[in-house]
KEKE-3310 file (N, C-alpha, C; in steps of 0.2 Angstrom, whole numbers, plus 5000, padded with zeros to 4 digits):
npx = (5004:5003:5010:5001:5008:5022:5023:5029:5025:5029:5028:5021:5027:5020:5012:5010:5021:5019:5013:5022:5032:5026:5024:5039:5042:5034:5040:5053:5050:5045:5057:5065:5058:5059:5073:5076:5068:5077:5089:5084:5081:5095:5100:5093:5081:5068:5052:5045:5031:5013:5008:5020:5021:5009:5010:5022:5017:5008:5016:5022:5035:5050:5060:5054:5042:5035:5038:5032:5021:5019:5009:5007:5001:4993:4987:4975:4959:4955:4968:4972:4962:4965:4978:4976:4967:4975:4985:4978:4972:4984:4989:4999:5007:5001:5004:5000:5008:5015:5020:5020:5016:5025:5036:5039:5044:5055:5063:5067:5074:5067:5061:5047:5031:5027:5016:5014:5025:5034:5043:5055:5064:5063:5069:5071:5058:5052:5058:5054:5040:5040:5043:5031)
npy = (4994:5011:5025:5041:5052:5051:5049:5056:5066:5070:5085:5088:5096:5110:5114:5128:5142:5152:5146:5136:5144:5149:5137:5133:5145:5141:5130:5134:5142:5134:5126:5136:5139:5126:5126:5137:5132:5122:5129:5135:5124:5120:5130:5129:5133:5128:5122:5107:5099:5096:5095:5099:5112:5119:5117:5125:5137:5140:5140:5152:5156:5165:5158:5146:5149:5151:5163:5164:5153:5139:5130:5114:5111:5101:5097:5090:5094:5096:5097:5109:5118:5117:5122:5134:5141:5141:5150:5162:5165:5168:5177:5174:5174:5165:5154:5147:5136:5131:5118:5100:5089:5079:5085:5095:5088:5082:5093:5098:5088:5077:5060:5057:5063:5080:5092:5105:5119:5129:5143:5150:5161:5177:5184:5174:5169:5180:5180:5169:5171:5182:5175:5168)
npz = (5000:4996:5003:5004:5007:5006:4993:4978:4965:4948:4940:4924:4910:4904:4888:4884:4885:4895:4905:4908:4913:4924:4932:4934:4941:4952:4956:4960:4970:4980:4982:4988:5000:5006:5008:5017:5028:5031:5035:5046:5054:5056:5063:5075:5077:5075:5078:5077:5072:5076:5090:5097:5092:5096:5110:5112:5108:5118:5129:5131:5133:5128:5121:5117:5111:5095:5083:5071:5063:5052:5041:5032:5016:5014:5026:5039:5042:5056:5062:5056:5061:5075:5076:5071:5080:5091:5087:5084:5096:5104:5096:5085:5070:5056:5042:5027:5017:5001:5003:5005:5019:5018:5011:5020:5031:5025:5022:5034:5039:5045:5046:5046:5043:5043:5049:5054:5057:5068:5069:5079:5077:5073:5062:5053:5052:5046:5033:5027:5027:5018:5006:5004)
capx = (5000:5007:5007:5000:5012:5028:5023:5029:5023:5033:5024:5022:5029:5014:5014:5010:5027:5018:5011:5029:5036:5023:5027:5045:5043:5031:5044:5058:5048:5045:5064:5068:5055:5062:5080:5075:5067:5083:5093:5081:5083:5102:5101:5090:5075:5062:5048:5042:5025:5008:5008:5025:5020:5004:5013:5027:5013:5005:5021:5024:5042:5052:5064:5050:5036:5037:5036:5027:5019:5018:5006:5007:4996:4988:4985:4969:4954:4956:4975:4972:4958:4968:4984:4974:4964:4980:4989:4974:4972:4990:4992:5005:5006:5000:5004:4999:5014:5014:5023:5016:5019:5031:5041:5042:5048:5061:5066:5069:5078:5063:5059:5041:5027:5027:5010:5015:5032:5035:5050:5057:5068:5059:5071:5070:5050:5050:5060:5049:5033:5040:5043:5024)
capy = (5000:5017:5031:5047:5058:5050:5048:5062:5066:5074:5088:5087:5103:5112:5117:5135:5145:5156:5141:5133:5149:5149:5130:5134:5149:5138:5125:5138:5145:5128:5124:5141:5138:5120:5128:5141:5128:5118:5134:5136:5118:5119:5135:5126:5138:5125:5117:5103:5094:5100:5095:5103:5119:5121:5117:5131:5144:5141:5141:5160:5156:5168:5153:5140:5152:5153:5170:5162:5146:5137:5124:5111:5112:5095:5095:5089:5100:5096:5100:5116:5121:5117:5126:5141:5143:5143:5155:5167:5167:5170:5182:5172:5174:5158:5154:5141:5135:5126:5111:5094:5086:5074:5089:5098:5083:5081:5099:5099:5082:5072:5055:5057:5069:5086:5096:5112:5120:5135:5146:5154:5167:5182:5185:5168:5168:5185:5178:5163:5174:5186:5170:5166)
capz = (5000:4995:5007:5000:5010:5003:4986:4975:4958:4945:4936:4917:4907:4899:4881:4884:4888:4901:4910:4910:4917:4931:4935:4936:4947:4959:4959:4963:4977:4984:4984:4992:5006:5009:5010:5023:5034:5033:5038:5053:5058:5058:5068:5081:5078:5073:5082:5072:5074:5078:5097:5099:5090:5100:5117:5112:5108:5125:5134:5132:5134:5122:5118:5115:5108:5088:5080:5066:5061:5045:5040:5026:5011:5014:5033:5040:5044:5063:5063:5054:5066:5082:5076:5069:5086:5096:5084:5085:5103:5106:5091:5082:5063:5053:5035:5023:5013:4997:5003:5008:5025:5017:5009:5025:5035:5022:5022:5041:5041:5049:5042:5046:5040:5048:5047:5057:5059:5072:5069:5084:5075:5070:5055:5048:5050:5041:5027:5025:5026:5011:5000:5003)
cpx = (5004:5004:5007:5005:5020:5029:5023:5028:5028:5029:5026:5023:5022:5016:5015:5017:5025:5016:5017:5033:5033:5024:5034:5046:5039:5036:5051:5057:5048:5052:5067:5065:5058:5069:5080:5073:5073:5088:5090:5082:5090:5104:5097:5084:5069:5059:5044:5036:5020:5008:5014:5024:5015:5006:5018:5023:5010:5009:5023:5031:5045:5056:5060:5044:5038:5035:5032:5026:5017:5015:5006:5001:4991:4986:4977:4965:4955:4963:4974:4968:4962:4975:4981:4970:4969:4983:4985:4973:4978:4994:4999:5004:5005:5000:5003:5004:5012:5018:5019:5019:5025:5037:5043:5046:5055:5066:5070:5073:5074:5061:5051:5037:5026:5021:5012:5022:5031:5042:5050:5061:5064:5062:5070:5062:5048:5052:5056:5042:5034:5040:5036:5020)
cpy = (5006:5022:5037:5052:5057:5050:5055:5061:5071:5078:5088:5095:5104:5115:5124:5137:5149:5151:5137:5137:5148:5142:5132:5139:5145:5134:5128:5140:5139:5126:5130:5140:5132:5122:5132:5137:5124:5122:5134:5130:5118:5124:5134:5131:5135:5121:5114:5099:5098:5101:5100:5110:5122:5122:5124:5137:5145:5142:5148:5161:5159:5163:5147:5143:5154:5160:5170:5154:5144:5130:5121:5112:5106:5092:5094:5095:5101:5099:5107:5120:5122:5122:5134:5144:5145:5149:5162:5170:5171:5176:5181:5172:5167:5159:5148:5141:5130:5120:5106:5092:5082:5079:5093:5094:5082:5087:5100:5093:5077:5066:5054:5063:5074:5091:5103:5113:5127:5137:5151:5160:5171:5184:5180:5168:5174:5183:5174:5166:5179:5181:5168:5172)
cpz = (5000:5001:5004:5002:5007:4996:4982:4967:4954:4940:4929:4914:4902:4893:4881:4888:4894:4907:4912:4915:4924:4935:4938:4942:4954:4961:4963:4970:4982:4987:4989:4999:5010:5012:5016:5029:5036:5037:5045:5057:5061:5063:5075:5082:5075:5078:5077:5075:5077:5086:5100:5098:5094:5107:5117:5112:5115:5130:5136:5132:5127:5118:5115:5110:5100:5087:5074:5065:5054:5045:5033:5022:5012:5022:5034:5043:5052:5065:5061:5059:5073:5081:5075:5075:5090:5093:5085:5091:5106:5101:5088:5075:5061:5046:5033:5018:5008:4997:5007:5015:5024:5015:5015:5030:5031:5022:5029:5044:5045:5044:5041:5043:5046:5046:5049:5059:5062:5071:5074:5083:5071:5063:5050:5047:5045:5034:5024:5023:5019:5005:4999:5000)
residu = (MET:LYS:ASP:LYS:HIS:THR:GLU:GLN:GLN:ILE:PRO:GLN:MET:PRO:GLY:ASP:PRO:LYS:GLU:ALA:GLU:ALA:LEU:ILE:ALA:ALA:LEU:THR:LYS:LYS:LYS:LYS:LEU:ALA:GLY:LEU:PHE:GLY:ILE:ALA:ARG:LYS:ALA:GLY:ARG:VAL:ILE:ALA:GLY:THR:ASN:LEU:VAL:VAL:ASP:GLY:ILE:ARG:SER:GLY:SER:PRO:SER:ARG:CYS:PRO:SER:ALA:VAL:PHE:LEU:ALA:SER:ASP:VAL:SER:ASP:ASN:THR:ARG:LYS:ARG:VAL:LYS:ASN:SER:CYS:GLU:TYR:TYR:GLN:ILE:PRO:LEU:TYR:ASP:ILE:PRO:LEU:THR:VAL:ALA:GLU:ILE:GLY:GLY:ALA:ILE:GLY:LYS:SER:GLY:SER:ILE:SER:ALA:VAL:GLY:ILE:THR:ASP:SER:GLY:LEU:SER:ASP:ALA:LEU:ALA:LYS:LEU:ILE)
# end
């Protein structure tokens, strides 16, 4: 049985040059986002996973509380609602990103699927937000 999160599809190049440019731009954007998540992980500024992100938001500690939270494009409605409610209550910016849970996991060096990522460094979270 194939896991929908680990299966990657290679996009087909469209015949229209403008559509091809848009596809290349989208893929470049995804690559840059994944690279910035990797930099944040190496800097030790990543909180990975829904439970850890929500716990970090609720902690209020400057070292554990994310300055921004990023959600994968294919998270469940329950996960989206849980993270969104926490972010709204504690006034943390929340962004939907065009990466899947498997792509986020790979970007930050985790073997599993990661639905939510909190970035505790404001500079890195601002750089990620600008790409979105």
